[in-house]
C-alpha positions as CSV (number, residue, x, y, z in Angstrom):
1,M,9.8,19.5,22.3
2,G,7.6,20.4,19.9
3,L,3.9,18.9,19.9
4,L,4.5,16.3,16.9
5,T,7.9,15.2,18.6
6,I,5.7,14.1,21.5
7,I,3.2,12.2,19.0
8,K,6.0,10.4,17.3
9,K,7.6,9.6,20.7
10,Q,4.3,7.8,22.1
11,K,3.4,6.3,18.8
12,L,6.5,4.4,18.9
13,K,6.0,3.4,22.8
14,D,2.8,2.3,21.5
15,K,4.3,1.0,18.3
16,E,1.4,1.7,16.5
17,I,1.5,2.0,12.6
18,R,-1.4,3.7,10.5
19,I,-1.2,2.0,7.2
20,L,-3.5,3.8,4.1
21,I,-4.5,0.5,1.7
22,L,-5.1,2.5,-2.0
23,G,-5.3,1.2,-5.5
24,L,-7.9,1.0,-8.3
25,D,-10.8,-0.6,-7.8
26,N,-10.7,-4.4,-7.9
27,S,-7.0,-4.1,-7.7
28,G,-7.2,-6.9,-4.4
29,K,-6.8,-4.3,-1.4
30,T,-9.6,-6.1,0.5
31,T,-8.5,-9.8,-0.1
32,I,-5.3,-8.7,0.7
33,I,-5.9,-7.7,4.3
34,K,-8.6,-10.3,5.3
35,K,-5.9,-12.7,3.8
36,I,-3.3,-11.4,6.5
37,L,-5.9,-11.3,9.3
38,N,-6.5,-14.5,8.3
39,K,-10.4,-14.4,7.8
40,D,-12.8,-15.9,4.7
41,I,-11.6,-14.3,1.3
42,D,-14.3,-16.7,-0.6
43,E,-16.6,-13.9,-0.4
44,I,-15.6,-10.2,-1.2
45,S,-17.6,-7.1,-1.9
46,P,-16.2,-3.9,-3.3
47,T,-15.3,-1.5,-0.6
48,M,-17.4,1.6,-0.4
49,G,-16.2,4.3,1.5
50,F,-13.6,2.8,3.8
51,E,-12.8,0.2,6.4
52,I,-10.4,-0.2,9.2
53,N,-9.1,-3.0,10.3
54,T,-6.3,-3.7,13.3
55,L,-3.5,-6.1,13.2
56,E,-1.4,-7.3,16.0
57,Y,1.7,-8.4,14.3
58,Q,4.6,-9.4,16.9
59,E,5.0,-6.2,19.2
60,Y,3.1,-3.7,16.6
61,T,-0.3,-2.8,16.2
62,L,-1.2,-2.3,12.5
63,N,-4.0,-0.2,11.9
64,I,-4.9,-0.8,8.4
65,W,-7.6,1.6,6.3
66,D,-9.1,0.2,3.5
67,I,-10.4,2.9,1.5
68,G,-12.4,2.1,-2.2
69,G,-10.9,2.6,-5.4
70,Q,-13.9,3.4,-7.5
71,T,-13.3,6.6,-9.5
72,T,-16.0,8.3,-7.5
73,L,-14.1,7.7,-4.0
74,R,-10.7,8.8,-5.4
75,T,-11.0,12.1,-5.1
76,F,-11.7,11.7,-1.2
77,W,-8.5,9.7,-0.5
78,N,-6.5,13.0,0.3
79,N,-9.1,13.0,3.7
80,Y,-7.2,10.0,5.0
81,F,-3.6,10.9,4.4
82,D,-3.5,12.6,8.2
83,K,-1.1,11.2,10.6
84,T,-0.6,8.0,8.1
85,D,2.7,6.3,8.3
86,L,3.1,3.8,5.4
87,I,0.8,4.2,2.0
88,I,0.1,0.7,0.6
89,W,-0.7,0.8,-3.2
90,V,-2.1,-2.4,-4.9
91,I,-1.9,-2.9,-8.5
92,D,-3.6,-6.0,-9.9
93,S,-1.0,-7.9,-12.2
94,L,-3.6,-9.0,-14.7
95,S,-5.2,-6.1,-15.6
96,E,-3.0,-4.5,-17.7
97,N,-5.0,-2.2,-19.8
98,R,-5.7,-0.3,-16.5
99,L,-2.0,-0.2,-15.6
100,E,-1.4,3.2,-16.8
101,E,-4.9,4.3,-15.2
102,S,-2.9,2.6,-12.0
103,F,0.7,4.2,-12.5
104,K,-1.4,8.1,-13.2
105,E,-3.4,7.9,-10.3
106,L,-0.7,6.8,-7.8
107,Y,1.9,9.4,-9.5
108,N,-0.7,12.6,-9.0
109,K,-2.9,11.5,-6.0
110,I,0.3,10.4,-3.9
111,I,3.8,11.0,-5.2
112,L,3.1,14.6,-6.6
113,Q,1.0,15.8,-3.7
114,D,4.3,15.6,-1.4
115,K,2.8,12.8,0.9
116,L,5.7,10.9,0.6
117,T,8.1,13.9,2.1
118,Y,6.2,14.1,5.1
119,G,8.1,11.0,6.4
120,I,5.1,8.7,4.9
121,Y,6.9,5.0,3.8
122,L,5.2,3.6,0.5
123,L,4.7,-0.1,-0.4
124,I,3.6,-0.9,-4.0
125,M,2.4,-4.6,-4.1
126,I,1.7,-5.8,-7.2
127,N,-1.0,-8.7,-6.4
128,K,-2.6,-11.9,-8.6
129,I,0.9,-13.4,-8.9
130,D,-0.6,-16.5,-8.2
131,L,-2.7,-16.0,-11.8
132,V,0.3,-15.2,-13.8
133,K,1.9,-17.6,-15.6
134,D,4.6,-16.4,-17.2
135,K,6.9,-15.2,-14.4
136,E,9.2,-12.6,-16.8
137,Q,5.9,-10.8,-17.2
138,L,6.2,-10.3,-13.5
139,M,9.5,-8.7,-13.4
140,N,9.1,-6.6,-16.6
141,L,5.7,-5.1,-14.7
142,K,8.3,-4.5,-11.8
143,N,10.7,-2.5,-13.6
144,N,7.5,-0.9,-15.4
145,V,6.7,0.7,-12.0
146,V,9.9,1.8,-11.2
147,N,10.1,3.2,-14.8
148,N,6.9,4.8,-14.8
149,L,6.7,6.2,-11.7
150,K,10.3,7.8,-11.5
151,L,11.2,5.9,-8.3
152,N,15.0,5.9,-9.2
153,D,15.0,9.7,-9.3
154,S,16.3,10.8,-5.8
155,S,14.1,13.9,-6.5
156,V,10.7,12.5,-6.1
157,I,11.2,9.8,-3.2
158,N,13.9,8.9,-1.4
159,S,15.6,5.2,-2.5
160,N,14.5,3.5,1.8
161,Q,11.4,5.0,1.6
162,W,9.6,2.6,-0.7
163,D,9.6,-0.8,-1.7
164,I,7.5,-3.2,-4.6
165,E,6.5,-6.7,-3.5
166,L,5.4,-9.3,-5.6
167,V,2.4,-11.1,-3.7
168,S,-1.3,-13.3,-3.8
169,G,-4.1,-11.7,-1.7
170,K,-5.6,-15.1,-2.2
171,T,-2.7,-17.9,-1.6
172,G,-0.7,-15.3,0.8
173,E,2.4,-15.0,-1.0
174,G,4.6,-12.4,-0.1
175,L,2.7,-10.7,2.3
176,E,4.9,-11.9,5.6
177,N,7.8,-10.1,3.4
178,C,5.6,-6.6,3.1
179,L,4.7,-7.2,7.2
180,K,8.6,-7.3,7.7
181,W,9.5,-4.6,6.0
182,I,6.6,-2.7,7.1
183,I,7.7,-3.2,10.5
184,S,11.5,-2.3,10.2
185,K,10.9,1.1,8.9
186,D,11.6,4.4,11.5
187,Y,8.3,5.7,11.9
């Protein structure tokens, strides 16, 4: 039995999941985390560097690493992938002018870097849906994400390895579905 097998078995025993939450600055990553943790979301400051939060959810311990999304910090994201089980990518549904930048960063820094070929799952959260009036616009955005990231191309990423959810960090809508999806995976 190899060392990686022993580590994976220990993690299963502990039911601990390490999560990186990434995305462009101002996409709502910290708001989502605070909402999940039932913390005050009235005053949120940009994450400079990283912050680690722990959530006990059902029988699992979720260690969530909130990594800043400023341009200057993105080059350091690679340093956090070690021992990661899941990457959450947050997209700001209101920031249409930054969608291309978000797709490019996700594709180049995560998908093309083979981060997902080593058993790391990907959950894309389209955030701030409470502020979007046109629900058809959200469905178009969801389809746009799949098409731009070539997520249906099985050679890029396995279909059971990713999901896209519509969420609101402010109201909490969709976050419970995300948590259920996270703990349903085989880490």
